VEXDREN-2710 file (C-alpha; in Angstrom, 1 decimal):
% VEXDREN-2710
k/r/px/py/pz
1/ILE/48.1/-93.3/38.7
2/TYR/47.5/-97.1/37.2
3/ARG/50.4/-96.4/35.0
4/SER/52.8/-95.5/37.7
5/LEU/51.5/-98.3/39.7
6/LYS/53.3/-100.8/37.4
7/VAL/56.8/-100.5/38.9
8/LEU/55.6/-101.0/42.1
9/ALA/54.2/-104.1/41.1
10/GLU/57.5/-105.6/40.1
11/VAL/58.6/-105.3/43.8
12/ASP/55.5/-105.2/45.7
13/PHE/53.0/-106.7/44.1
14/ALA/50.5/-107.0/47.0
15/LEU/50.6/-103.3/47.7
16/CYS/50.1/-102.5/44.1
17/GLN/46.8/-104.6/44.3
18/GLU/45.9/-103.2/47.4
19/LEU/46.4/-99.3/46.1
20/LYS/44.4/-100.3/42.8
21/ALA/41.5/-102.0/45.0
22/ARG/41.5/-98.8/47.4
23/LEU/41.2/-96.4/44.3
24/SER/38.5/-98.5/42.4
25/PHE/35.6/-96.1/43.1
26/PHE/37.4/-94.0/40.7
27/ASN/36.9/-96.4/37.8
28/GLY/32.7/-95.7/37.3
29/HIS/33.5/-92.1/36.4
30/SER/34.3/-90.4/33.3
31/GLU/37.8/-88.6/32.4
32/ASP/35.6/-85.2/32.9
33/GLU/36.9/-83.9/36.1
34/HIS/33.7/-81.5/36.4
35/GLU/31.4/-84.2/35.9
36/TYR/33.0/-86.1/38.7
37/ALA/32.8/-83.2/41.0
38/LYS/29.3/-82.6/40.1
39/LYS/28.1/-86.2/40.9
40/THR/30.1/-87.3/43.8
41/VAL/30.5/-83.7/45.8
42/ARG/26.8/-83.9/47.0
43/GLY/26.3/-88.0/46.6
44/ILE/26.0/-90.3/49.7
45/GLY/29.3/-91.1/51.2
46/SER/31.4/-88.4/49.4
47/GLU/32.0/-86.8/52.6
48/ASN/34.5/-89.9/53.2
49/ILE/36.4/-89.6/49.7
50/PRO/38.9/-87.0/50.8
51/GLU/39.8/-88.8/54.2
52/ILE/40.3/-92.2/52.2
53/LEU/42.8/-90.4/50.0
54/GLN/44.8/-88.9/52.6
55/GLY/44.7/-92.1/54.4
56/ILE/46.5/-93.9/51.3
57/LEU/48.8/-91.0/51.0
58/SER/50.0/-91.1/54.6
59/GLU/50.3/-94.9/54.3
60/PHE/52.5/-94.7/51.5
61/GLN/54.8/-91.6/52.7
62/TRP/55.2/-93.3/56.0
63/LYS/54.8/-96.9/56.1
64/HIS/56.1/-97.5/52.6
65/PHE/58.2/-94.8/51.1
66/ASP/61.5/-95.8/53.1
67/ARG/60.9/-99.6/52.5
68/LEU/60.7/-99.4/48.8
69/LYS/63.7/-96.7/48.4
70/ALA/65.9/-99.4/50.4
71/LYS/64.7/-102.4/48.1
72/LEU/65.4/-100.7/44.4
73/PRO/68.1/-99.7/42.5
74/LYS/68.5/-96.1/42.2
75/GLU/67.7/-95.8/38.6
76/LYS/64.3/-97.0/40.0
77/LEU/63.7/-94.2/42.9
78/LEU/62.1/-91.7/40.5
79/ASP/59.5/-94.1/39.9
80/ILE/58.7/-94.4/43.5
81/LEU/58.7/-90.5/43.8
82/ASN/56.1/-90.6/40.4
83/ILE/53.7/-92.9/42.5
84/GLU/53.9/-90.5/45.7
85/GLN/53.2/-87.4/43.5
86/ASN/50.1/-89.1/41.4
87/ILE/48.8/-90.0/44.9
88/GLU/49.3/-86.2/46.1
89/VAL/47.5/-85.0/42.7
90/LEU/44.5/-87.4/43.6
91/VAL/44.2/-85.9/47.1
92/ASN/44.5/-82.5/45.9
93/ALA/42.7/-82.7/42.5
94/GLU/39.9/-84.2/44.7
95/GLU/39.7/-81.3/47.3
96/TYR/40.1/-78.5/44.5
97/PHE/37.0/-79.8/42.5
98/ARG/35.0/-80.3/45.9
99/LYS/35.8/-76.7/46.6
100/MET/34.8/-75.5/43.3
101/VAL/31.6/-76.9/43.5
102/LEU/30.7/-75.9/46.8
103/GLU/32.4/-72.6/47.2
104/PRO/30.4/-69.2/46.8
105/ALA/30.2/-66.7/44.2
106/GLY/33.4/-64.6/44.6
107/SER/35.5/-66.9/46.9
108/ASN/39.1/-67.7/45.9
109/VAL/39.2/-70.9/48.0
110/SER/39.8/-73.1/44.6
111/TRP/41.9/-71.1/43.3
112/ASN/44.4/-70.8/46.5
113/THR/43.8/-74.7/46.8
114/ARG/45.5/-75.1/43.3
115/ASP/48.3/-72.9/44.1
116/GLN/48.9/-74.6/47.4
117/HIS/49.2/-78.1/45.7
118/MET/52.0/-76.5/43.4
119/ALA/53.8/-75.0/46.1
120/LEU/53.8/-78.3/48.2
121/THR/55.0/-80.3/44.8
122/VAL/58.2/-77.7/44.7
123/SER/58.8/-78.4/48.4
124/ARG/58.4/-82.2/47.8
125/ILE/60.8/-82.5/44.8
126/ARG/63.3/-80.5/46.4
127/GLU/63.4/-82.4/49.3
128/ARG/62.8/-86.2/47.6
129/LEU/65.3/-85.4/44.8
130/GLY/68.1/-84.8/47.4
131/LEU/67.6/-88.3/48.8
132/VAL/67.4/-89.9/45.4
133/THR/70.6/-88.2/44.3
134/ALA/72.6/-89.0/47.3
135/LYS/75.4/-91.0/47.2
136/GLY/74.8/-92.8/50.3
137/ASP/74.3/-92.1/54.0
138/ASP/77.6/-90.6/54.5
139/ASP/77.0/-88.1/51.6
140/GLU/77.5/-84.5/52.6
141/SER/74.0/-83.4/51.3
142/ILE/72.5/-85.9/53.9
143/LYS/72.1/-85.2/57.6
144/ASP/70.6/-87.6/60.0
145/GLY/68.7/-89.2/57.1
146/THR/67.2/-86.1/55.7
147/ALA/68.4/-84.5/52.4
148/VAL/69.7/-81.2/52.8
149/THR/67.3/-79.5/50.3
150/THR/69.4/-76.3/49.5
151/GLN/71.3/-78.9/47.0
152/THR/68.5/-79.2/44.9
153/LYS/67.7/-76.5/42.3
154/VAL/64.2/-76.9/41.0
155/LEU/63.0/-75.1/37.6
156/VAL/59.3/-74.2/37.6
157/TRP/57.5/-73.1/34.2
158/ALA/54.0/-71.7/35.0
159/HIS/51.7/-68.9/34.0
160/ASN/52.7/-65.2/35.1
161/SER/49.8/-65.6/37.7
162/HIS/51.0/-68.4/39.3
163/ILE/55.0/-67.3/39.1
164/GLY/54.5/-64.0/39.9
165/ASN/54.1/-63.1/43.7
166/SER/50.3/-62.2/44.2
167/ALA/51.3/-60.0/47.2
168/ALA/52.2/-57.3/44.5
169/THR/48.7/-57.6/43.0
170/ALA/45.8/-55.7/43.8
171/ARG/44.0/-59.3/44.2
172/GLY/46.7/-60.7/46.5
173/GLY/47.5/-59.8/50.2
174/SER/50.4/-59.8/52.6
175/ASP/49.2/-62.7/54.7
176/PHE/46.9/-65.9/54.3
177/THR/44.2/-65.0/56.7
178/ARG/41.7/-63.1/54.4
179/ASN/39.7/-64.2/51.3
180/GLU/42.7/-63.0/48.9
181/ASN/44.4/-64.7/46.1
182/TRP/47.8/-66.7/47.1
183/ASN/49.7/-68.0/44.6
184/LEU/53.1/-70.2/43.9
185/GLY/55.1/-67.2/43.7
186/GLN/54.0/-65.7/47.1
187/MET/54.4/-69.3/48.9
188/VAL/57.7/-70.1/47.5
189/ARG/59.3/-66.5/48.6
190/SER/57.8/-66.8/52.0
191/VAL/59.6/-70.1/53.2
192/CYS/62.6/-69.6/50.8
193/GLU/66.1/-68.2/52.1
194/GLU/66.8/-64.7/50.8
195/GLY/68.3/-65.0/47.2
196/ARG/67.1/-68.3/46.9
197/CYS/63.9/-67.6/44.6
198/PHE/64.2/-66.0/41.2
199/ALA/61.1/-65.6/39.1
200/LEU/61.4/-64.5/35.8
201/GLY/57.9/-62.8/34.2
202/PHE/56.9/-62.7/30.5
203/SER/54.8/-60.0/29.1
204/THR/54.2/-58.9/25.3
205/TYR/52.3/-55.7/23.8
206/ASP/50.4/-57.3/21.0
207/GLY/50.2/-60.0/18.3
208/THR/48.6/-63.7/18.2
209/VAL/47.7/-65.9/20.9
210/THR/46.9/-69.4/20.8
211/ALA/44.0/-70.3/23.5
212/LEU/40.8/-72.6/23.9
213/ALA/38.0/-71.6/21.3
214/ASP/35.0/-70.3/22.8
215/GLY/32.9/-73.1/24.5
216/SER/35.4/-75.8/23.8
217/LYS/37.4/-77.8/26.5
218/GLU/40.1/-79.6/23.8
219/ASN/39.8/-77.3/20.5
220/THR/42.3/-74.0/20.2
221/LYS/41.9/-71.0/18.1
222/THR/44.2/-68.4/17.2
223/TYR/43.4/-65.0/18.3
224/ASN/44.8/-61.3/17.7
225/LEU/46.1/-60.0/21.2
226/ARG/44.8/-56.3/21.4
227/PRO/47.5/-53.7/22.2
228/GLY/48.4/-52.9/26.0
229/LEU/45.9/-50.9/27.5
230/GLU/46.3/-47.1/28.2
231/GLY/47.8/-46.9/31.8
232/SER/49.6/-50.4/31.7
233/SER/53.1/-51.8/32.0
234/GLU/52.6/-53.5/28.6
235/LEU/52.2/-50.2/27.0
236/LEU/55.0/-48.7/29.0
237/CYS/57.5/-51.3/27.5
238/HIS/56.3/-51.1/24.0
239/ARG/57.3/-47.4/24.4
240/ALA/60.7/-48.5/25.8
241/CYS/60.9/-50.9/22.9
242/GLU/60.0/-48.0/20.4
243/ALA/62.7/-45.8/22.3
244/LEU/65.5/-48.3/22.2
245/LYS/64.6/-49.7/18.7
246/SER/64.1/-53.1/19.7
247/LYS/62.0/-56.0/19.7
248/ALA/62.4/-57.5/22.9
249/PHE/64.4/-56.9/26.2
250/ILE/64.9/-58.5/29.7
251/LEU/64.5/-55.8/32.4
252/PRO/66.0/-56.7/35.8
253/LEU/63.6/-55.7/38.5
254/ALA/66.1/-55.4/41.9
255/THR/65.9/-52.2/43.0
256/GLU/69.4/-51.9/44.6
257/GLY/71.2/-49.2/42.1
258/MET/68.0/-48.6/39.9
259/ASN/67.3/-44.8/38.9
260/ALA/65.1/-43.4/41.4
261/GLN/62.4/-42.5/38.5
262/LEU/62.4/-45.6/36.8
263/CYS/62.0/-47.2/40.3
264/GLU/58.8/-45.2/41.0
265/ALA/57.4/-46.1/37.6
266/LEU/58.0/-49.9/38.0
267/SER/57.1/-50.0/41.5
268/ALA/53.3/-48.2/40.8
269/ARG/50.3/-50.2/40.5
270/ASN/49.8/-50.6/36.8
271/LEU/47.4/-52.6/34.9
272/HIS/49.2/-55.8/34.1
273/ARG/47.9/-58.1/31.7
274/TYR/47.4/-61.9/32.2
275/VAL/46.4/-64.4/29.5
276/GLY/46.2/-67.9/30.1
277/ILE/44.2/-71.1/28.5
278/HIS/41.6/-68.5/27.6
279/TYR/41.5/-65.2/25.7
280/ARG/38.1/-63.2/26.0
281/PRO/39.0/-60.2/23.8
282/ASP/35.3/-58.7/24.3
283/THR/35.9/-58.3/28.2
284/GLU/39.6/-58.3/28.0
285/MET/39.8/-55.7/30.8
286/ARG/37.6/-57.7/33.4
287/SER/38.8/-60.7/32.1
288/HIS/42.4/-60.5/32.2
289/TYR/43.8/-57.3/33.5
290/ASN/44.8/-56.7/37.2
291/GLU/46.6/-53.9/39.0
292/ALA/50.1/-54.8/40.1
293/SER/53.4/-53.6/40.5
294/LEU/56.6/-55.4/38.3
295/VAL/58.9/-54.7/41.0
296/GLY/57.9/-56.8/43.9
297/GLN/56.1/-59.4/41.5
298/TYR/58.8/-60.5/39.5
299/ASP/62.9/-60.6/39.8
300/ALA/63.2/-59.7/35.8
301/LEU/60.9/-59.1/33.0
302/VAL/61.4/-60.7/29.5
303/PHE/59.4/-58.6/27.5
304/VAL/58.6/-59.3/23.5
305/ASP/56.7/-56.5/21.8
306/ARG/55.0/-58.1/19.1
307/THR/54.4/-62.0/19.7
308/SER/53.2/-64.8/17.4
309/ALA/50.8/-67.5/18.6
310/LEU/52.0/-71.1/19.2
311/ARG/50.7/-73.6/16.6
312/ILE/49.7/-77.1/17.4
313/LEU/51.8/-79.3/14.8
314/LYS/50.2/-81.9/12.6
315/PRO/51.8/-85.7/13.0
316/GLU/53.0/-85.2/9.5
317/GLU/54.6/-81.8/10.1
318/LEU/56.5/-83.2/13.5
319/GLN/57.9/-86.3/11.0
320/ASN/58.8/-83.7/8.4
321/ALA/60.7/-81.6/11.1
322/ALA/62.5/-84.7/11.9
323/GLY/63.5/-85.3/8.6
324/LEU/61.3/-88.7/8.6
325/GLN/58.6/-89.9/6.4
326/SER/54.7/-88.9/7.1
327/PRO/53.3/-91.8/9.1
328/LYS/50.9/-92.5/5.8
329/GLN/54.0/-92.9/3.9
330/ALA/56.0/-94.7/6.2
331/SER/56.1/-98.5/6.5
332/ALA/55.3/-100.3/9.4
333/SER/59.2/-101.1/9.9
334/ASN/59.8/-97.2/9.8
335/LYS/57.6/-96.6/12.3
336/TYR/58.5/-99.1/14.8
337/GLY/62.1/-97.8/13.9
338/VAL/61.5/-94.6/15.0
339/ARG/59.2/-95.5/18.2
340/ARG/62.4/-97.8/19.0
341/LEU/65.1/-95.2/18.6
342/MET/63.1/-92.6/20.6
343/GLN/63.0/-94.9/23.2
344/GLU/66.5/-95.9/23.3
345/TYR/67.6/-92.3/23.4
346/ILE/65.4/-91.1/26.5
347/ARG/66.8/-94.1/28.0
348/LEU/70.3/-93.2/27.1
349/ARG/69.4/-89.6/28.4
350/LYS/68.0/-90.7/31.8
351/HIS/70.9/-93.2/32.5
352/PRO/74.1/-92.1/31.1
353/ILE/76.8/-94.6/30.4
354/SER/80.2/-93.4/31.8
355/HIS/82.7/-92.2/29.0
356/ILE/80.1/-92.1/26.3
357/ARG/78.0/-89.7/25.2
358/VAL/75.0/-90.2/22.4
359/ALA/73.0/-87.7/20.7
360/ALA/70.6/-88.1/17.8
361/GLU/70.8/-85.1/14.8
362/ASP/68.2/-82.6/15.5
363/LYS/66.6/-83.5/11.8
364/ASN/67.4/-87.0/11.6
365/LEU/67.1/-89.4/14.4
366/TYR/68.8/-92.2/12.0
367/ARG/72.1/-90.4/12.3
368/CYS/73.5/-91.1/15.9
369/HIS/76.6/-89.5/17.0
370/PHE/78.9/-91.0/19.8
371/LEU/81.7/-89.5/21.8
372/LEU/84.0/-91.7/23.7
373/THR/86.3/-90.2/26.4
374/PHE/89.3/-92.0/28.5
375/ASP/90.9/-91.2/31.9
376/SER/93.6/-93.5/31.6
377/GLY/95.7/-95.7/29.6
378/GLN/97.5/-94.6/26.1
379/TYR/94.0/-92.7/24.9
380/ALA/93.9/-90.7/28.3
381/GLY/92.3/-87.2/27.7
382/GLY/91.2/-87.9/24.3
383/GLU/87.6/-87.8/22.8
384/TYR/86.9/-89.7/20.0
385/HIS/83.9/-89.1/17.5
386/GLY/82.0/-91.9/15.7
387/LEU/78.8/-91.6/13.9
388/LEU/76.0/-94.8/13.4
389/ASP/74.1/-94.1/9.9
390/LEU/71.3/-96.4/10.4
391/PRO/69.3/-97.2/7.1
392/LYS/65.9/-95.7/7.1
393/GLY/62.9/-97.9/7.4
394/MET/64.6/-100.7/9.5
395/PHE/63.7/-102.6/12.6
396/LEU/65.9/-102.4/15.4
397/LEU/65.8/-106.0/16.4
398/ALA/68.2/-108.3/18.1
399/ARG/69.0/-111.8/17.3
400/ARG/66.9/-114.3/19.5
401/GLY/68.0/-114.4/23.0
402/GLU/70.1/-111.2/22.5
403/LYS/69.2/-107.6/23.6
404/SER/69.3/-105.0/21.2
405/THR/70.0/-101.5/22.3
406/LEU/71.8/-98.6/21.2
407/ASP/74.5/-98.5/24.2
408/HIS/74.9/-102.6/24.2
409/HIS/74.9/-104.0/20.4
410/CYS/73.5/-100.9/19.0
411/ILE/72.3/-103.1/16.4
412/HIS/72.0/-106.7/15.0
413/LEU/71.0/-106.8/11.5
414/GLN/72.5/-107.9/8.0
415/TYR/73.8/-104.3/7.7
416/MET/77.5/-104.3/8.8
417/TYR/77.2/-101.4/11.2
418/TYR/78.5/-101.9/14.5
419/THR/79.7/-99.8/17.8
420/VAL/81.2/-100.8/20.8
421/PHE/80.0/-98.6/23.9
422/TYR/81.3/-100.9/26.7
423/ARG/84.6/-101.6/25.4
424/THR/86.5/-98.4/26.9
425/ASP/89.8/-99.7/25.8
426/TYR/88.4/-100.1/22.0
427/PRO/91.0/-98.2/19.8
END
């Protein structure tokens, strides 16, 4: 939250300082959220924290958001959304950990709170991005000052247990009135128009999986994933792979036009495995399986018969994959050069320049390709490709008083590499 407030300090320093002061009670706590919950939930005055945080969020949304939106250039509007979302995370995270400590055994309250936060986030992104991307008050995507959210598409990457409709599982329910699991997929479907939501699930039969090591909050371990149990959808899909002589397939789950026997099998409540941040093979049935139907839970399922675990790359491997020297071997200039290049590429991706496309080679950041296009003049309709081959181990520095960026000067050094990105009349 403090990092996101840096942008706010540039346009409203007083508000930035006020928010920091009102959130200062967090400063005395460690970054361990569980320790925070244990210490504060039953502490003196802790009952006031939700009210304080909700007040900060409401004030920002109703009193400051539109004012700041009017003051900032369009390229800065996402930063204001980022501040709003960070405050929302504080509100919901505090509620989540409070309920996690206070809820009785067997309660689903903390789980439901977390997925409710996910659903609210998706809803806010749809609404707010419409306002940010609108060209003006006369934009057809704006009606009465409100963004038409159907213009905004949101792609969410989350675990099957969040994406799939929990109403199609034994733990979910058809409404939210009892102590049952809600989840993101169910809530999004309940508010979206027909055909405006598509859930894609992923599953596998066996292989390896990366999960937290036993008793650790940070260290990971590669586990052998046990084959799908008898009576599970994983085993059913595995047998389909054997029959098709295939390693993977995508299974559409729309029932219209589906073979009646197949529809019955996919609509039945079978065991379905959910492996997330933890994997407990010794208690796999109890820890990872739930009765669920594939039809109704997802719109389609990607099935990979044998999966391989994600592996966390070491810094040296990341450098090698990019065709660069390892940090130990690299000179100071190379380190700063790589960092600067990455910043430039990210900035150009966020704020592209008209008629110019820029991209680095996958394995070598120092080879910068650019493509110039023209709408008028003798070069209208043409595409002109160029390559900036930067020497490795160099600084990207400008002369004093000059701005050195890939899209402006590209580079000012003793090397005679020069390309013009602003002069679109250049032959």
